[in-house]
C-alpha positions in Angstrom: -0.6 5.7 29.3 1.8 2.8 28.7 1.6 0.0 31.2 4.9 -1.7 32.3 6.2 -4.6 30.3 5.1 -7.9 31.6 5.5 -11.5 30.4 3.5 -12.0 27.1 -0.1 -12.9 27.2 -1.5 -15.9 25.3 -4.7 -16.1 23.3 -7.1 -18.8 24.3 -10.7 -19.7 23.3 -11.3 -21.9 26.3 -10.8 -21.3 30.1 -7.2 -21.3 31.2 -5.3 -24.4 32.3 -5.2 -23.2 35.9 -1.4 -23.8 36.2 -0.3 -22.6 39.7 3.2 -22.0 40.7 4.2 -22.2 44.4 7.5 -20.5 43.9 6.5 -17.3 45.6 5.2 -18.4 49.0 5.2 -15.8 51.8 5.0 -12.1 51.7 8.5 -10.9 52.0 9.8 -9.6 48.7 13.5 -10.3 48.0 15.7 -7.3 48.5 17.1 -7.6 44.9 14.5 -6.3 42.5 16.0 -8.3 39.7 15.1 -11.5 41.5 11.3 -10.9 41.3 9.3 -11.1 38.1 7.1 -8.1 37.6 3.6 -9.5 37.1 0.2 -7.9 37.4 -1.8 -8.8 40.5 -5.3 -10.3 40.5 -7.3 -8.4 43.1 -10.6 -9.9 44.3 -11.4 -8.4 47.7 -11.0 -5.1 49.5 -8.2 -3.9 47.2 -10.7 -3.8 44.3 -11.7 -0.5 45.9 -9.8 2.1 43.9 -9.8 4.5 46.8 -8.4 1.9 49.2 -5.7 0.8 46.7 -4.8 4.4 46.0 -4.4 5.2 49.7 -2.2 2.1 50.2 0.1 2.7 47.2 0.2 6.5 47.1 -1.0 7.7 50.5 -3.9 9.5 49.0 -7.4 8.2 48.2 -7.8 11.0 45.7 -5.5 9.1 43.4 -8.3 6.6 42.6 -8.3 7.6 38.9 -4.7 6.6 38.6 -5.6 3.2 40.0 -8.5 2.8 37.6 -6.2 3.5 34.7 -3.8 0.6 35.8 -6.4 -2.1 36.1 -8.7 -4.3 33.9 -11.6 -6.5 34.8 -10.5 -10.1 35.0 -11.7 -13.6 35.9 -10.0 -16.4 37.9 -11.4 -19.7 36.8 -11.5 -22.8 39.1 -11.6 -20.9 42.4 -14.3 -19.6 44.7 -14.4 -16.4 46.8 -15.9 -16.7 50.3 -16.5 -14.1 53.0 -14.3 -14.6 56.1 -16.3 -15.2 59.3 -16.7 -12.0 61.4 -14.6 -10.0 59.0 -15.2 -7.5 56.1 -12.9 -9.2 53.6 -12.9 -12.4 51.6 -10.6 -15.4 51.0 -10.2 -17.3 47.7 -9.7 -21.1 47.6 -9.6 -23.6 44.9 -13.0 -24.7 43.7 -14.6 -26.7 40.9 -14.0 -26.1 37.2 -17.3 -24.2 37.0 -16.3 -21.8 39.8 -15.0 -18.3 38.9 -14.0 -15.2 40.8 -14.4 -11.8 39.2 -11.9 -9.1 40.1 -9.3 -6.8 38.6 -5.9 -7.3 37.1 -3.8 -4.5 38.5 -0.5 -3.5 36.9 1.9 -2.2 39.6 4.4 0.5 38.7 7.4 -1.1 40.4 8.6 -3.5 43.1 7.5 -1.1 45.9 3.9 -1.5 44.8 4.2 -5.2 45.1 5.8 -4.9 48.5 3.1 -2.6 49.8 0.4 -5.0 48.7 2.3 -7.9 50.3 2.6 -6.0 53.5 -1.2 -5.3 53.5 -2.0 -9.0 53.4 -1.9 -11.0 56.6 -0.6 -14.5 57.4 -4.0 -16.0 56.4 -2.9 -15.6 52.7 -0.1 -16.9 50.5 1.0 -15.3 47.3 0.7 -17.6 44.3 1.0 -17.3 40.6 -2.3 -18.1 38.8 -3.7 -17.8 35.3 -6.5 -15.2 34.9 -8.6 -14.3 31.9 -8.9 -10.7 30.6 -11.4 -9.6 27.9 -12.9 -13.1 27.8 -10.1 -14.4 25.5 -6.7 -13.4 26.8 -5.1 -15.5 29.5 -2.1 -14.1 31.5 -0.2 -15.1 34.6 -0.6 -12.9 37.7 0.1 -12.9 41.4 -2.8 -13.3 43.7 -3.3 -14.0 47.4 -5.0 -17.3 48.2 -6.5 -18.2 51.6 -4.2 -20.6 53.5 -5.8 -20.5 56.9 -8.5 -22.8 58.4 -11.2 -23.4 55.8 -13.8 -23.3 58.6 -13.0 -19.6 58.9 -14.7 -19.0 55.5 -18.5 -18.6 55.2 -20.5 -20.6 52.7 -21.6 -17.5 50.8 -19.6 -15.2 48.5 -18.2 -11.9 49.8 -20.1 -8.8 48.5 -17.8 -6.1 47.1 -20.6 -3.6 46.6 -21.7 -4.0 50.2 -18.1 -3.5 51.3 -17.9 -0.3 49.3 -21.2 1.0 50.7 -20.5 0.2 54.3 -16.7 0.4 54.8 -15.3 2.9 52.2 -16.1 6.5 53.0 
């Protein structure tokens, strides 16, 4: 399967430079599809679940194999993932140079996939462009949703994806 064409990736032997662009704040996608750059999306929380993402994007959890074909394991350096207090989802905030968040780089089919994911996220998140590493050497720019709400709403501990899948995804 061919993945959509995205901006070129760069080869790097060290962690990425952590360049962040604030040009895409908010969740409303512009009506004109030409005005939005198609980028992969770094997923680090509940949407790492292939079943949940398939249901969101296609309306059917049985399409999880389709989701798995459109994603790659990836790492976001310089950020930390934390569980949200009294919730079953996480938030990601900037951390130290040693911090890293493991997740998936998902390649959407079209603007509608981007919009469905934007609609799924709530006002506690802002969409940003970050640099993530795939295959330990390849850096690429991707959208992700960073926590922008009260930092006190985040727990000290990391959020556990495996626990989420065991207890929340049927």
